[in-house]
C-alpha positions as a LaTeX table, in Angstrom:
\begin{tabular}{lrrr}
\hline
Residue & $x$ (\AA) & $y$ (\AA) & $z$ (\AA) \\
\hline
Met1 & 0.10 & $-0.03$ & 0.03 \\
Ile2 & 2.52 & 2.48 & 0.95 \\
Glu3 & 4.74 & 1.61 & $-2.08$ \\
Asp4 & 1.90 & 2.53 & $-4.26$ \\
Glu5 & 1.66 & 6.09 & $-2.70$ \\
Ile6 & 5.31 & 6.46 & $-2.89$ \\
Ala7 & 5.04 & 5.36 & $-6.53$ \\
Phe8 & 2.44 & 7.80 & $-7.55$ \\
Leu9 & 4.05 & 10.67 & $-5.86$ \\
Arg10 & 7.35 & 9.95 & $-7.86$ \\
Gly11 & 5.58 & 9.66 & $-10.71$ \\
Leu12 & 3.97 & 13.46 & $-10.36$ \\
Pro13 & 5.22 & 16.04 & $-12.20$ \\
Lys14 & 7.78 & 17.95 & $-9.88$ \\
Pro15 & 5.63 & 21.06 & $-9.39$ \\
Tyr16 & 2.66 & 18.97 & $-8.19$ \\
Arg17 & 5.00 & 16.74 & $-5.52$ \\
Lys18 & 4.16 & 18.69 & $-2.46$ \\
Leu19 & 0.55 & 19.28 & $-2.92$ \\
Asn20 & $-1.81$ & 17.25 & $-1.27$ \\
Tyr21 & $-4.72$ & 15.49 & $-2.98$ \\
Gly22 & $-7.38$ & 18.31 & $-2.35$ \\
Glu23 & $-4.91$ & 21.06 & $-3.76$ \\
Leu24 & $-4.35$ & 18.80 & $-6.84$ \\
Ser25 & $-7.62$ & 18.18 & $-7.47$ \\
Glu26 & $-8.76$ & 21.90 & $-7.34$ \\
Ile27 & $-5.83$ & 22.13 & $-9.94$ \\
Val28 & $-7.36$ & 19.51 & $-12.13$ \\
Asn29 & $-10.97$ & 20.56 & $-11.73$ \\
Ala30 & $-10.12$ & 24.05 & $-12.88$ \\
Ser31 & $-8.46$ & 22.58 & $-15.93$ \\
Tyr32 & $-11.29$ & 20.61 & $-16.48$ \\
Ala33 & $-13.84$ & 23.18 & $-16.14$ \\
Lys34 & $-11.94$ & 25.62 & $-18.67$ \\
Thr35 & $-11.53$ & 22.68 & $-21.10$ \\
Asn36 & $-14.20$ & 20.22 & $-20.51$ \\
Asp37 & $-12.12$ & 17.46 & $-21.89$ \\
Ile38 & $-10.13$ & 14.81 & $-20.15$ \\
Arg39 & $-7.59$ & 14.46 & $-22.63$ \\
Glu40 & $-6.89$ & 18.40 & $-22.55$ \\
Thr41 & $-6.58$ & 18.18 & $-18.85$ \\
Met42 & $-4.17$ & 15.25 & $-18.87$ \\
Lys43 & $-2.10$ & 17.47 & $-21.22$ \\
Glu44 & $-2.45$ & 20.59 & $-18.86$ \\
Thr45 & $-1.62$ & 18.87 & $-15.66$ \\
Gly46 & 0.53 & 16.20 & $-17.12$ \\
Leu47 & $-1.26$ & 13.49 & $-15.13$ \\
Thr48 & $-2.75$ & 10.33 & $-16.33$ \\
Phe49 & $-6.05$ & 9.40 & $-17.65$ \\
Asp50 & $-7.06$ & 7.53 & $-14.22$ \\
Glu51 & $-5.75$ & 10.27 & $-12.14$ \\
Val52 & $-8.00$ & 12.81 & $-13.83$ \\
Trp53 & $-11.05$ & 10.53 & $-14.12$ \\
Asp54 & $-10.74$ & 9.96 & $-10.38$ \\
Met55 & $-10.21$ & 13.86 & $-9.41$ \\
Val56 & $-12.92$ & 15.06 & $-11.79$ \\
Gly57 & $-15.65$ & 12.65 & $-10.28$ \\
Phe58 & $-16.28$ & 10.07 & $-12.82$ \\
Lys59 & $-14.60$ & 7.49 & $-11.22$ \\
Asp60 & $-16.96$ & 8.16 & $-8.24$ \\
Arg61 & $-20.27$ & 8.33 & $-10.49$ \\
Leu62 & $-19.60$ & 5.13 & $-12.18$ \\
Asp63 & $-18.76$ & 3.24 & $-8.78$ \\
Trp64 & $-21.97$ & 4.42 & $-7.43$ \\
Ile65 & $-24.14$ & 3.17 & $-10.21$ \\
\hline
\end{tabular}
């Protein structure tokens, strides 16, 4: 479990490594609100599809259904 978290943090672009999940999520959500496109948000933030998908809330919606 902790190894996954360490790998996740090491995989983040350097400007995001010291941010907590909430702060990073705010950046992702602001980008998504502007672009309204997962792939464009990925390009702007440098995050993976799964990370952006989770942070904009689509993962929660599908888990709930």
